[in-house]
N, C-alpha and C positions, 0 to 999 in steps of 0.2 A: 273571065273567071270571077266568081264571087267567093270570098274567103269566109264561107259559112260553115257551120259545124258538120254539114253533110258533104262538103266539097273536097275532102282530102283523100278520096278513094279508099283503098284498103286500110289506110291509117285511121280514117274516121271509124270504120267498122271495128278495128282492133281497140281503139280508145274506148268505144262504147261498151265493148265486151269486157276488157281487162279492168276498167276502173268503175264499172257500174256499182253504185253505192246507195244505200237507203239510210237517211237520217231520221231519227225519231225524237220527239220532244221528251227529254228526260226529266225526272224529278230532281230537285236540288240535291238530295242526298246522294243519288247515283252519280250526278255530275261531279260533285266534289270528290267522291271516292275514285272515280275513273281518272280524273286529272291528277290527283295526288299519287295514286298508285303507279301510274305510268311515268310520272316525272321523278319518282323517288330514286331510281338508279342513276339519274342524270347528274352531271356536275354543273351544267350550264343550260340556259334556255334563252332563245332570242325573243325579242319583243317587237310586235307589229301593232301600231296604233292607227286606226282608220278615222280620218276626218272627212265626213260625208258632204261638206258644203262646197258649193261652187258659185262664182259670180254669175256665170252663165253655163248652160249645158252644151257640151260639145256633141257634134252630130253623130259620131260613131262610138262614143264612150260606152263600154259595157259594164261599168262598175257601179257600186252603190253610191249614188250621189243625188243631192237635192239642191235646187237653186236657193241661195241664201237671200232671205227677204227681211230678216231682223237680226242686226248685229248682236243684240242681247242674247240670242240663242247660242252664240258661240261660247259666251261666258258660262251659261248653264251647262253646255255640253262638256266643257273642260272640267267643270266641277264633277260631273258624272263620271268622266274618265278617271279622275283621281279616286273617286269612290270605288270604281271597278278594280283599279290597281290595288287598293287597300284590301278588297275582298280576296284577291289572289295572294297578297302579302300575308294575310292572316292564315290562309289555307296552307301556304307553302313555306312560311318563314323558317321553320326548324330544319328544312332541307338544305339550307345554306347555298342556294343556287346562285351562280354567277351569271350576270347578263353582259355578254360581250358586244351585243349589237342591239340598237334601238332604231327602228325605221318607222317613219310616219308617212302614210300614203293617203290616197283619197280617190275622188274628191280633190280638194285643194288645201293641203296643210299650210301653205304660205299665207292663207287668210288669217292665221293666228299671229299674234305678236310675240316678241322675244320672251317677256316675262311669263306668258302662258306656257311656253315650252320649259322654262325654268321651273315652274310649279310642278309640271309633270315629272321632270327629272328628279326634283326633290322628293316627290312622293314615292317614286321607285326606289330612291336611295334609303328610305326609311325601312324597307323590307328586304331588299336584295343587295348583293355585291355588284354595284353598277359601274360600268365604264362610263365616265361623265361626258359622253358624246352622243349626239343625235343626228341621224340622217333624215332629211325630209325631201319630199317631192315639192316642186314649186312651179308656179307660172311666172314667166318673165315679167309681166306687168306688175306683179306684186313686189318684185325686187328692183324695180326701177327707182325706188325710194332708198337713197343711200343710208339714211338714218335707220330705216327698218332693218336693212341688212346687218348693220352693226349691232342692232339690238338682238337679232337672232344669234349672231356669233357670240355675243357676250353671255347668252343664256344656254350655251351648250351645243348649238347647231354647228357641226363641223363638216358635214357632208351634205351636198345639195344635188339632187337630180332635177335638172332644169328641162321642163317640157317645151322645148323650142319647136319641134315637129317639122318645121319647114322655114325656108328663107323667103318663100314666094307669097306675096300678099293674097293672090287668088286661091292658093292652096289653103292658106290659113282661114280664109273666109269659108271655104267648103267644109272645113273641120269645125267651124263655129268658134274660132279663136279671134280675139279682138285686138291683139297686140301686133307689132311689126317686127321685122328682122332687126331693125335698129334698137328696138326695146330689148330684144334678146341680148344683143351685144352690150348694151348698157348694164343689164343684169349681171352678165359674166364679169364685166369690169368692176362692178360694185362688190361682188363676191370675192374677187381677188384682193381688192383694196381692204376689205374687212378681215382678211386673213382666213377665210374658209379653206380648210385643208384640201378637200377633194371636191371636184365639180364633174358631174356627168351631164351630158347633153343627149336628150332623146330626139331621134329623127324618125319620121314615118315614111314608109314607101307603100306601094300598091294603092295610092290614092286614086279616087275616081278621076279619070282623064289624064293621069300622070304618064309620061313617056319614059323610056329607059334613059334618054338623053337628059330629061329633067332630073332624074334621080342621080345620074352621074355628076351633074353640076352641083346638086345639093351636097353630095358626099365630098367633092373636091373643096367646096367652100367650108364645110364643117371641119374638115381635117386641118384647116389653117387656124382654127380658133384655139384660144388658151384654155382648153379643158383637159381633164385627165382621162376621161373615158367618153366614148360615144356608143350609145345603144341604139340599134336600128330595129324597128319592128313594123310588121305590116298592118294595114288597116283591116281589122277583123269586123265582120258583119254579124251582129247578134240580133235575135228576134226582138229584144227589148230596148235596143238603142234607138234614139230618135231618127236616125237615118235609114232604118230598115224599110220604112214605108217608101222612101225614094227608090231604094233598090228593088223592092217588090213590084213597084209600078213601072220599072224599067227606065226611070228618069236618070239614073247614074249607073255606070258600070266600071269595073276594075280592069286593069290590064290582064291579058290572057296568061295562061300557065307558063308558056315559054318566056314571056317577059318577066314574070315572077322569078323564075329560075335565074335569068340574067341579072336581075336586080340583087339577088342574094350574093352572087359571085362578084358583082361590081363592088358591093360593100366590102367583101373579103379582100379584094385586090387593092382598092383605092385606099382603104384605111390602114392596111398593113404597110403599104408603100409610104404612107404618111407618118409612120412611126408608132402606130398603134398595134399592140399585140392582141391576137384573139384570146379572150378569156372565157367566152361562152359563144354559142353559135350566133348570137346577136349582139354580143358585147365585145368592145375593143378598147384596150386600156394602154395608156402611156406608162402606167405604173403597174407592172405585172403582179405585184404583191397586193394590189388593191382593186376592188370592183364594187360598184354600187349595185347590190343585188340582195334579195331575200329568198331567191328561188331555192337555195339549198335548204333553208329552214322550212319553207312552205311545202316542199316535196318530201324532205327527209325528217324534219323535226329536229329537236323540239322547239316549238314556237307557240307563245301565248298571243292570241289575237284579242286586242282590246278595242272597244268602240263599236258604234252602230255599224253593222254590216261586216265586221271583221271575222275572219276564220282563223282557227288555231289548230295545231297538230302536234301532239306530244310525242309522237312516234308510235303510240299504241292506241290513241284516241283522237278523233277528229271532230271538230265542232264548228258551228256557225252561229254567230250572234244575231239577234233580231235585226231586221233591216229598217225598222221604223224608229226615227229619232225620238219621237215622243214616248213610245213604248220602252225604248232603251233607257232613257233618263229615268222613267218611272220604275223600271225593273231594278236597276242597280241601287236605287234608294230604298226600295221596299222589299225585294225578295232575294237579293244576292246576285249571282252571276246571270247576265242577260242572254243565256244560251237558248236559241230557238230550236236547235236540232243537233244531235250528236250521234256518233257511231263508233264502235270498237274497230280497230284496224288490225288484221291478222299479221303474224310474222312474215308470211309469204308475200302479202301485199306490200308490207313495209320494205322487204328486200327488193321487190320489183321497182318500187318508187325510187329507192336509193340508186339502183343500177341504172334506171332510165334517166334520172336526173344527171348523174355523173357522165354517162356516155353520150346521151342525145342532146343535152343542154350544155354541160361543162366540157364536153369533147373527149374526156379521158376517164376510163374506169380502171383504177389501180386495183388489181385483183387482191393483192395482199391486204391493202388498206380496207377494202370492202369487206373482206372476211373478218377483219378485226373489229370493224365498226358495226356490223349488222349481226344480230343474234342468229338469224336463220340465213346463213350465207350461201346455202345451196339454192340457186334460183329454180323456181318451178319449171317443169318441162316445156310448157308452151313458150315461155320467154327465152329459154335456151335454144329452142328451135328457130325463133325469130333471129337471135344473134347469129346462129349458124348460117341462116339464109343471107343475112346482111354481109357476113364475111365472104360467102360464096360470090355475092354480087360485087364485091370490092368496095362496099360502103364502110366497112370496119376492118381494121388491121390489128395485128397483135405483135408487140415488140417489148422485150424486157419486162415481162409480167404485166403489161398494160394493154387493154383494148382501147383503140382510139379511132375517132372518125377520120376517114381519108377525105381528100378534097372532093372526090366523087360522092362521098356520103353526106356532104354538107347540106345539099338541097333536100334529100330525103329526111335528114334530121329536122329541118325546118317544117316539113310536112307533118312529121310525128309530133313535134312540139306544139304546133298550132292546132292540130287535131285534138290534142289533149286539152289545151287551154279553152278552146271553144266548146268542148263537150263536157268539161268538168267544172272548173272554177266559174266560167261565164254562166253555165247552166245553174250552178248553185245560186249565184246572184239573182238570176232571172226568177227562179222558183221561190226563193225566200223573200223576194220583193212583193210577191202576190198577197201575202198575209203575214202579219207580225209573228204569229205563233202557230205555224202549221203543225198538225198532228204527225204527219209523215211526209217526207220529200225523197223522191228517188231521182237520181241523175245517172246518166244523161237522159 
């Protein structure tokens, strides 16, 4: 099986139909008006900041990232990020929005040093009511330096999602990763010693050549580590990742669908037995009141996306920043917000996104809370029919006013989730990477 956007059967078809969207290059006036108008009723907004630099490019990475060849570019980029934050601050300052979550992804955010994160946090604090905490994604080799880790902690980094991916050297080599399992353990130790509050560890499955036994061993080892959460996710194959050519030429292949299913349930069983509670279909936490995730903000909003390649969603308006670093830096200094494409999102689509996120990713849809949170709380008929079918098949149950995934429904939920990811956000990255300022982009 190849985990490509066309490979999830009926769920690929549904994702392509339900979430088809066209982004158009807006003028600055309409951008500002749409963002301000749709955020005006909100009390808080999440912040996502994209750092598109990597020391080397991973084989199957589908995100907006570039190999860093000049360290001076990082400083220029951080200055541009601060300018973009000020643009939003000036646009939204009188709305008195609270920022409860700041997450920095990439790319490789851990290439930045502590003071640079401090500068970003200070800039946000000039305009918004900010919780002085930042969560970042990090590579283990960047955090093997104890001094750097303490510098990050002293400048507001309190949550770290560590991209361990595997304990096996050959698997890491296939992924294009240059560190070792020992380096990952050292990074975890440094984070604990520095007083970082929460640590998540990412682990990958469905790697080319990986067996079920390999994955079980990875899970058992991961469950022994001093981390607060483990996120497991499959190796997705996108047309624009460096490894796609290997797949297309038949040089690598992934485990088949039956093994995929067994790997999903192995994670569920081994990690829950190891003291981790399921908090998402792919996330397991030792602290049930905490998880490292931005998926709720990405799917439901409101989220401001800042940086080259970042996307944002206010709840009523979705946008994508330009994916060119040079154009991004120039745009924020010269013309305002660096948005390459945007689109209004209807109340019906917002309702579907919220329901799908809560049920198929976060495992539970509280009907009363959904009706309170979502303006148009009556789901469109097609989505209701899908829910009815899933209940009939035993994938979804209802109890005490909540719809919840059953154990039987866990694997179908993975198919639904990854069909959406490969067809929508991954396709957005692929299309917007083709040119800095497209006139129109339709996904999938």
